[in-house]
C-alpha positions in Angstrom: -189.5 -82.5 -147.0 -187.2 -80.1 -148.9 -187.8 -77.4 -146.3 -186.9 -79.8 -143.4 -183.8 -80.8 -145.3 -182.6 -77.1 -145.6 -183.2 -76.2 -141.9 -179.9 -77.7 -140.6 -178.0 -76.1 -143.4 -179.5 -72.7 -142.6 -178.7 -73.0 -138.9 -175.1 -74.0 -139.7 -174.8 -71.0 -142.0 -176.1 -68.6 -139.3 -173.9 -70.0 -136.6 -170.7 -69.9 -138.7 -167.9 -67.8 -137.5 -167.3 -65.0 -140.0 -164.3 -62.8 -140.4 -163.7 -59.6 -142.4 -160.6 -59.0 -144.5 -159.8 -55.4 -143.7 -158.4 -53.0 -146.3 -154.9 -53.4 -144.6 -155.2 -57.2 -144.7 -155.9 -57.8 -141.0 -158.9 -59.9 -139.8 -161.7 -58.6 -137.7 -165.0 -60.1 -136.3 -167.9 -59.4 -138.7 -169.9 -57.6 -136.1 -167.0 -55.3 -135.0 -165.9 -54.2 -138.5 -166.3 -50.7 -140.0 -168.7 -50.5 -142.9 -166.0 -49.7 -145.5 -164.5 -53.2 -145.6 -164.6 -55.0 -148.8 -166.0 -58.5 -148.1 -166.6 -61.2 -145.5 -165.4 -64.9 -145.7 -165.9 -67.9 -143.4 -163.0 -68.6 -141.1 -162.5 -72.0 -142.6 -161.9 -70.4 -146.0 -159.1 -68.1 -145.0 -156.0 -68.7 -147.0 -152.9 -68.8 -144.8 -151.3 -66.1 -146.9 -154.0 -63.6 -146.1 -152.5 -62.6 -142.8 -150.7 -59.3 -142.8 -149.1 -59.4 -139.4 -146.4 -61.7 -138.0 -149.1 -64.2 -137.0 -149.7 -67.2 -139.1 -153.1 -68.9 -139.0 -152.7 -72.6 -139.6 -155.7 -74.0 -141.3 -156.9 -77.5 -140.3 -159.1 -79.7 -142.5 -162.8 -79.3 -141.9 -163.3 -82.9 -140.9 -160.7 -82.7 -138.0 -162.0 -80.4 -135.3 -160.6 -82.2 -132.3 -157.9 -79.7 -131.7 -158.1 -75.9 -131.8 -156.3 -74.0 -134.4 -152.9 -73.0 -133.2 -150.9 -69.8 -133.9 -147.3 -69.6 -134.8 -145.7 -66.3 -133.8 -142.6 -65.3 -135.8 -140.4 -62.7 -134.2 -136.9 -61.4 -135.1 -135.6 -63.0 -131.9 -136.4 -66.4 -133.4 -135.0 -65.7 -136.9 -131.7 -63.8 -136.9 -129.2 -62.7 -139.5 -131.8 -63.0 -142.3 -130.4 -62.0 -145.7 -132.5 -61.4 -148.8 -131.0 -61.4 -152.3 -133.4 -59.2 -154.2 -133.2 -60.1 -157.9 -134.8 -58.4 -160.9 -135.2 -60.2 -164.2 -135.7 -59.3 -167.8 -134.4 -55.7 -167.9 -133.8 -53.2 -169.3 -137.5 -52.6 -169.8 -140.0 -49.8 -169.0 -140.0 -50.6 -165.3 -136.2 -50.8 -165.0 -135.8 -47.0 -164.4 -138.1 -47.2 -161.4 -136.2 -50.2 -160.0 -132.8 -48.5 -160.3 -134.1 -45.2 -158.7 -135.7 -47.0 -155.8 -132.6 -49.1 -155.2 -130.5 -45.9 -155.2 -132.7 -44.0 -152.8 -132.9 -47.1 -150.5 -129.2 -47.6 -150.5 -129.5 -51.4 -150.6 -127.7 -54.1 -152.6 -129.5 -56.0 -155.3 -128.9 -58.1 -158.4 -130.4 -57.2 -161.8 -130.4 -60.0 -164.5 -130.5 -58.3 -167.9 -131.1 -59.5 -171.4 -128.7 -58.6 -174.3 -131.4 -58.0 -176.9 -133.2 -55.7 -174.6 -130.0 -53.6 -174.1 -129.7 -53.2 -177.8 -133.3 -52.3 -178.5 -132.8 -48.6 -178.2 -130.5 -45.9 -176.7 -132.8 -45.3 -173.7 -132.4 -48.9 -172.6 -128.7 -48.9 -173.2 -128.4 -45.9 -170.8 -130.4 -47.8 -168.2 -128.0 -50.7 -168.6 -125.0 -48.5 -168.1 -126.6 -46.7 -165.2 -127.2 -50.0 -163.4 -123.6 -51.1 -164.1 -122.2 -47.9 -162.7 -124.2 -48.2 -159.4 -121.9 -49.7 -156.7 -124.9 -51.3 -155.0 -126.2 -53.1 -158.1 -124.7 -56.3 -159.6 -125.7 -56.6 -163.2 -125.7 -60.2 -164.2 -126.3 -62.4 -167.3 -129.9 -63.4 -168.1 -129.0 -64.7 -171.6 -128.7 -62.7 -174.8 -131.9 -63.9 -176.4 -134.1 -65.1 -173.5 -134.5 -68.2 -175.7 -136.6 -66.1 -178.0 -139.6 -67.5 -176.1 -139.0 -71.0 -177.4 -137.6 -72.8 -174.3 -137.7 -76.4 -175.3 -136.0 -75.7 -178.7 -133.4 -73.4 -177.0 -132.5 -76.0 -174.4 -132.2 -78.8 -177.0 -128.7 -77.8 -178.0 -126.0 -77.2 -175.4 -123.7 -75.4 -177.8 -126.4 -72.9 -178.7 -127.1 -72.2 -175.0 -123.4 -71.7 -174.2 -122.9 -69.4 -177.2 -126.0 -67.3 -176.2 -124.8 -66.7 -172.7 -121.2 -66.1 -173.8 -122.5 -63.4 -176.1 -124.2 -61.6 -173.2 -121.1 -62.1 -171.1 -119.0 -60.3 -173.6 -121.5 -57.4 -173.5 -121.2 -57.2 -169.7 -117.4 -57.3 -169.9 -117.4 -54.5 -172.5 -119.4 -52.1 -170.4 -118.0 -53.3 -167.0 -114.2 -53.8 -167.0 -114.4 -55.2 -163.5 -116.8 -58.0 -164.6 -115.2 -61.3 -163.7 -117.8 -63.5 -162.0 -119.9 -65.2 -164.7 -123.2 -65.1 -162.7 -126.2 -66.0 -164.7 -129.9 -67.0 -164.5 -131.4 -69.1 -167.3 -134.5 -68.0 -169.2 -137.6 -69.6 -167.9 -135.8 -72.1 -165.7 -135.2 -72.4 -161.9 -131.8 -74.0 -162.0 -128.8 -74.0 -159.7 -125.2 -74.9 -160.7 -123.0 -73.7 -157.9 -120.1 -75.4 -156.1 -122.4 -76.7 -153.3 -125.8 -76.4 -154.8 -126.9 -78.6 -157.8 -130.6 -78.4 -158.6 -132.6 -78.9 -161.8 -135.9 -77.2 -162.4 -138.6 -79.5 -160.8 -140.9 -78.8 -163.7 -138.4 -80.0 -166.3 -137.6 -83.7 -166.8 -135.4 -83.7 -169.9 -131.8 -85.1 -169.9 -130.9 -82.9 -172.9 -131.6 -79.8 -170.8 -129.5 -81.1 -168.0 -126.6 -81.3 -170.5 -127.1 -77.6 -171.3 -126.9 -76.6 -167.6 -123.8 -78.7 -167.1 -122.1 -77.3 -170.2 -122.6 -73.8 -168.8 -121.1 -74.9 -165.5 -118.1 -76.4 -167.3 -117.6 -73.1 -169.1 -117.3 -71.3 -165.8 -120.9 -70.0 -165.4 -122.5 -69.9 -162.0 -126.2 -70.5 -162.5 -128.6 -69.1 -159.9 -132.3 -69.9 -159.6 -134.5 -68.6 -156.8 -136.2 -69.6 -153.5 -139.4 -67.7 -154.0 -141.0 -65.6 -156.8 -143.3 -62.5 -156.4 -145.8 -63.7 -158.9 -147.9 -61.6 -161.2 -150.8 -61.8 -163.6 -149.5 -62.6 -167.1 -152.4 -60.5 -168.6 -151.3 -57.2 -167.1 -148.2 -57.7 -165.0 -150.1 -56.8 -161.8 -148.5 -58.2 -158.7 -150.7 -60.8 -157.1 -149.6 -60.5 -153.4 -149.1 -57.4 -151.3 -145.6 -56.5 -150.0 -146.6 -57.5 -146.5 -147.8 -60.9 -147.7 -144.5 -61.5 -149.5 -142.5 -60.6 -146.4 -144.6 -62.9 -144.2 -144.0 -65.8 -146.7 -140.3 -65.1 -146.7 -140.3 -65.2 -142.8 -142.0 -68.6 -142.9 -139.6 -70.0 -145.5 -136.6 -69.0 -143.5 -138.1 -70.3 -140.2 -139.0 -73.6 -141.7 -135.6 -74.1 -143.5 -137.2 -74.0 -147.0 -134.4 -72.1 -148.7 -131.3 -73.3 -150.4 -129.1 -71.9 -147.7 -130.1 -71.3 -144.0 -131.2 -67.8 -143.3 -130.6 -66.7 -146.9 -133.4 -66.2 -149.4 -133.3 -65.4 -153.1 -136.4 -63.5 -154.2 -137.2 -63.4 -157.9 -139.0 -60.3 -159.2 -139.4 -58.8 -162.7 -138.7 -55.2 -163.7 -141.9 -54.8 -165.7 -144.1 -55.4 -162.6 -142.7 -52.2 -161.0 -144.1 -49.6 -163.4 -146.4 -47.0 -162.0 -149.4 -48.9 -163.4 -151.0 -50.7 -160.5 -148.7 -48.8 -158.1 -145.9 -51.2 -158.8 -143.2 -48.7 -157.9 -144.9 -48.0 -154.5 -145.1 -51.7 -153.8 -141.4 -52.2 -154.3 -140.7 -49.3 -151.9 -143.0 -50.8 -149.3 -141.4 -54.2 -149.7 -137.9 -52.8 -149.0 -139.2 -50.8 -146.0 -140.9 -53.8 -144.5 -137.8 -55.9 -144.9 -135.7 -53.3 -143.2 -138.2 -53.0 -140.3 -138.0 -56.8 -139.8 -134.2 -56.9 -139.7 -133.4 -58.3 -143.1 -130.0 -57.6 -144.6 -129.5 -57.1 -148.3 -126.7 -58.6 -150.5 -125.9 -59.2 -154.1 -125.4 -62.7 -155.4 -121.6 -62.2 -155.5 -121.8 -62.7 -151.8 -124.1 -65.7 -151.7 
């Protein structure tokens, strides 16, 4: 009886349509794939972020097979005047030099949110801070002085403490940059917006005391920027989880579907420490910028958002 029960499952397994994820991320039929590919997965199990071309495979639920899977083709003719606001958080750190060098060689505009305590840690990091400020294509912005010392709930329980902390970093920016006038900032550990036409709290935080902190900063002239999408990483080793091509494809989808705070404008959050040479982080940043240029994206700092 057990054998008879397993026969239908075996037939279904053998008839399943299999695809190979190639080394470059594209998909191929199992029988037509070179031997050096890494692994095979059933078609039903393909994550929609695995595609590396401009084609998006829309996955349907297993129980609804009445309609064929459809493909959405994204082209530059459908999405025009796309602008990316590349932002880099938590510098100056060990990966900051790579970020600055790559931005300089690429000639693009970007925003670097830096932390006061990191600037003061040693002379090397202070030089990185000054180097970024002196680059005409880089906007150095306020990412708090202390980064909440890692205790976010306690930090955001006192609006006077939060305002004092960001003012301290703002004074440091003004000291090194005489032209510093716009009080652009990003909060530590919070995706918050307080702009003239964008008011948004972090969806993961439901604390009225924190909202008072955000509003206190706004009342003190700070412009708080969050982000539309984050290039996520492993907290164990800072290895980036997605390839540059996957990130660009996701960005294209978000723009096309109107899932950003402003039409055709996307704020991308990244972190300096993910772009060290370990795990080829620096090469991945170069590839991301190259792909964005190829697909017609423009680059701006948050001053021009």
